[in-house]
Structure formats: structure tokens, C-alpha cells
N, C-alpha and C positions, 0 to 999 in steps of 0.2 A: 182849344183856346190858347192864344199866345201869352205865356208867362215870362216874366224876368225874375231872377233870384236876388235876394239880398240877405245879409246876415240879421238874424232876429235881435242881436245886441245893438245893432244900429237902427232897426226898424220897429220890431215889436216892443222894445223898451220905450219907445217914443210913440209908436203908432199901433193901434189895435186893428183887427180886421175891419175893412170898410174905409179906412183912412185913405185919402187921396195923397199921392206921392208926386213930387216935383223935383226937378234938377236944373242946374244952370246949364246953358248951352255950351259953354267953353270956360276954360280956366281964366279967372279974373272977371268973369261976367257976373252981374247981379240980376239978370233977367231970369226968372223962374219959368220953366217950361213943364207943362203936365206930362207925366209919364203913364200913370195908371192908378190902380186901386189895390191895396193889400187885401188878398182873398184867403190865403192859407198861412198858417203859422206853425213852426216847428216846436214851439213851447206848449206842451200839452199836459205833462205829468209833473206837478211840483214836487219838491223834495231834494235831498241831498244826493251824493254820488251813489249811483246804482238804483235810485228810487224810480227812475223812469227814463225811457230811451227817447230823450228830446234831441232836437237838432237846432243849432244856432243858424236858422235860415227861415226866410219868409218868401212866399210866392206873390208877385204883383201882377195882376191881370193888366196887360198893356192896352192903352187906348186904341192904338194903331197897330195892326199886324205887321206893317212895314218896319216897326221898330225892332222886330226879331232879326237877329243876325247870327250866323255861324262863325263869325270872325271876331277878333278882339283887338283893341287899340293898345299898342305897346310903346307909344312915344312919338312915332312918326305919323302925322295926320294923313299922309298920302299912301301909307301902306298899312293894311289890316292883316293880322296874323291869323291864318286858318287853324281851326281846332279839329281834332278827331274826337271820337266818342269818349265817354267818361271811363276812367279806370282808377283803381286805388293806387296809393303810393306808399308801399311798405317802407320800413326803416331802412335808411341808407340811400333811397332813391333821391336824386337831385331834382328839385322843383324850382320853378320861378314864379314870381308874382309881379303884377303890373298895377301901379296906381298913379293917379295924376300928380300927387304930391311927392311920392318917393321914387317914381320911375320903376325900372325893373330890378329886382333883387332875387338872387338864386342862392340855394344852399341845400344840404342834405336833410332829409326827414330824420328826426331824433327819437320821437316817441308819440304814442297816442295816450292821452291822459284826460281825466275828469276836470271840468271847469264848472263854475257856478255863476249864473246870471240872474238878475231880477226879471220879472215878467213885464208885461206891457204897463204903461203908465197907469198908476192907481192900483196895480196889483202888488201887494207886499210880499208875495211868496217867492222863493228861490226855485230855479230850474236848473237841474244838472244836465250837462251834455258832454260828450266826448269830442275832443278836437285834436288836431295833429300839429305837433311842434316842429318847426324848421330852424335850422342854424342859419338864418338870414333875417335881416331887419326889415321893418317897414314904418311908414309914417302915419300919424293920426289923421283921419279923414280918408284913408284909402280903404277902409273896411268894405267888403263886398266886391273888391277887385278880383280878377280872375287868377287862379293858381293852376299851373299846367306843368306837364313833364316835357322838357325841351328835347328829349331824345325821341319820344314817341309821338309828340304833338298832342297827347291826350289831355283833356281837361280833368283835373283832380279835385278842385275845390273852390271855396270862396274865402277870401281873407276875413278873419274873425277878430283876433285880438293880438296884442303884443306886450312884451315885458322886457325889463332890464336884467343885467347881470351884476354880480358883486363888483367885478372889476371893470364893467362897462355899463354904466347906468344910462337910462334914457336921457335925451337932452334935446333942447330946442334947436331947430334948424333955420335957415335964412327966411323961409316962408313964414315962420312963427309957429309951425306945427311941431309936434314931438316925435323924434326918431327913437325907436327902441331896437336893440340888436337881435331880439328873438321874436319871431311871429308865429302865429298859429292860424290854422284854417279848418273850416268845416268841410269834410270830405263829401263828395257828391254820391258816392256808392259804398256799400258795405265793405268791411275788411274781413278776409277769410278767417274763419274759426273764431270770430269775436261777435258777441251779442250786440255790442255797441262799439262804434257808432253804426246806426242803421244807414246813414247817408242822406243828404238833403233831398235828392231826387225821389227815392221811394217814400221817405217820410212825408213829403208834400204831395205825393201822388202825381208827379209831372215827369216828363221825359225830356232829353236834351236834343236841341236842334243843332246840327253841325254840318260842315261841308262834306257831304257824302259823295 
């Protein structure tokens, strides 16, 4: 079955399993187009740090198998960037992310750390998950965008959240969205010698389609 991935912090906090998902066809458009239905969720074990190996990711069952692509959009509508299979991104690895609002941003991986998010709408419990921090920024609204290793072409994660720094706070940009200088992503696969993060792909029971 063809699935797309999205961060749970953008999906399951607002939509539980079974919710229909829509998106606009292009930047500036207000026409919503159906994409699919949320079928699997990475928020399973409530509690604080270490309480459960959750993942900030959800799997959307696509309405049309033709929506499935092994390439990603990085700013030029006439060129799609090919991706290789998923890999972890250890500390020091340069990774890049791409979003409609923030464009492409690259920087080195700094650390893997615990974060806490609320569950789906109506669920008052907290869910701890491990995410990967990068010394690069992103813009509100780009959550779920691809994160990849520009050296190997490997997919490494999904944009999850962002934060400010004491000397570089978050600020509004021309589009009205908020830019923050630190971003974090949900990894796709496990990290060596670490119990968490498990990785979005094994946590959701899906595999990645790419240009083989």
C-alpha cells in the first residue's frame, strides 16, 4: 500500500487515525486537494522522557498510487531531486531540509535529544520522542518536509520542530511565518547503539520508495 509520511506533531495532534488529509496544489492557492487518510501513528506510549519509544511521525494512506514519488521538490518546479535509500545522520553530518516557506537550509547535526508533544486532539497525555537537532533554521509551516544528506543523497528524516537561541531568537519573515535558527527532525531509521530513536519507518511498519 502506498503511504506518505508526516510529523505527528503536525498530524496526530490535530488528526487521529482515520482522518482525511488535504493539501493545497501550489503556494498561494486556497484550493484543497485530497491526499489520503491517516492510518498509522508514531505516538503510542504516553509519558515523559524514556517512558516509551514514540516517533514524531504518522503514515497517510494515499488515495492514488501515482502520488508516490522517489524524488523531492527543492525549489525548482521543473527539477525534482532524486533520493537514495534511508540512512542515519550521526553528529557532525551535514544535512539539508526543504520547505515551501523556508526553501533549502543546510547545517551539521548537533545532537539527539528527548522532546515532549501532546497526543491527538482530545488526548491530554504527553508523548516523549527522540529527535535530531541541526544547526540550521526552518520556517513554521514546513514541518514534514524532507531532510537529506547532500553528500550521499540519502533520505535521513522529516522536519519536526524548531527553536530560537539566546542571541538569535525566532522572528517573523516576509510571508508572515516564523523563522527559527535551530531545527530538529524525526529520523527515518535507528541510530547505532541507541534504543531510541527507533526511526519513523520501522515504528510505522513502512518502507521507503526511492529511485533505485
